[in-house]
N, C-alpha and C positions, 0 to 999 in steps of 0.2 A: 366442618359445616357449611353445606350450600341452600340454598334458597334458589326457587325458580317463580320468578317475578318479572309482572306486567310494566314495561317502559315504553308511552309514548304508540300505545297500538299493537307491540312486541314482544311477546316472550322472551325471557332471556334467563341460563345458570346462573346464579350466579354464588363467591364466596367470599371470604372478606381478604381486603386487599387486592382484586380484581380489578383491572383495568379495560375499559369496552367502551364499542361505539354506536350510539341511540342516535337516532332520529335528532334534531334539531331541537334543544329545550330552552325558554324562554326565560331561564333560568341566568345570572351574569358569573362569568370566569370567577372561580373561588369561593361561591356559593355553595351555600348545605342544602341538599334535596333530600327529602326523603318520599319513597314509593309506597300506597298503603296498599296497591293490593298484590297481597304474597300468594299467592294459590299453593305451594307447597315447603316445607323445610326439612333437612333431614339435619337432624344435630346429632352425629354419632351412630344411624342407625334405627334412631328413633324417628318413625316419619309420620309429622302433622302435615293433616290435609286440611283443604279448604271447600267449601262448600257456598260459591265458587270461589270464595277468600276466605285467607285466615282471619278473624277479628282481633285487630289490636296488636297487629305482625305492621311489623317494617322493615324495610331497608334502608338504610340514612347511606349518602353517597356526596360527593364533593364534585363539579364543575373543572374539569381543569382548563377546556381552552374548544371554542366552537372552530369549525373547518370543514374544507368542502371534496368531497369524492374526488374519485377520480371522471376523467367525462367519457362519456357514455355516448357512443353516436348512434345516429338512428338515421338508415338510407332506407328511401322508399322509391318503388321503381316498379315503372310497367313497361314491360319487353314492345317495342316495335309499334311505341303509343310516345314517345320523346318525351315521356313522365318524367322525372325526375325531384326527389323534395330529399335535401340533408339538413337537419336539426341534432344537436346538442346539446345534454344536459348534468349539471351537476348537483347530487346531491348534496343536499347541507346538514352537517354531522353536529355530535357533543362527543370531547369523549369524556368520561367520568369515572373515577374511582369509589370502587365500593367500599367505605370506612365502617361496617356494621349492619350487623342482622339482627333486627327484635325478635324475642320469638314470644312474649310476655301476651298469646292469646289467650282470652278467657272463652271463648268459644272451640278448644280444642276437638278436634276428631282424628281418632286413630285408623291408622289404614290396615285395611282388613282386619276387623277385630274376628279374633274365636271366639266360634260358636260352642256349646258346648254340644257332649256327641246324645244322640237319645239312647238308650238302655238298650242294651241286645237280650235276645231270646239267649236264655242262655241251655234251655231242654232241645233235642233235636227235632223232638216229636211235636213240641211249641210251633217251631215251621215246616211241620212237614204239614200241622193241622189247618194253619192259616194259609197257603195254598192250596191247598184240596178244598176251601170249603170258595174260594177264588169262581166264578163261573167263566165258562169259554164260549163266546157268540160266536158263532159262524159266520163268514165273512157272504154279504149277500152278495151272487154274483147272478149277471145279466144272461138270458138265455139268447145264446147263436141262432143268427135270425139264417133260416136255409137257403141252400145256394139257388139259385130255379134258370134251368140250361135255358136259351134258345134257341 
């Protein structure tokens, strides 16, 4: 079973007992967090889609720790002008573990519902009569302008 959920503005494919890093959350360490914006749930081949989110579904997680990512160096330079600018950035992350995926949505929408097929023509004569009654309109053509020699 997996779900696609939106966490802190990004979409993640999550499953039970998965650890992942998301953008910094305001929750404390060891706090339980619930994400309500579940976009898709796959429960053993039974696909449930949201429009845009599944009502009543949620993903429950636990905050493990807060940390910073690797340093990213931003270096700007203009040649022959003597302009150099060096900047660094470290993104703040939160490590979470997915504890449970709750799929008790009342507004479930099945992915690609099967449509009933239209009744087929049983006789070959019926098909020929239907195609013979359609009118074929000729294409409109533009008259070509004669070339003049000078």
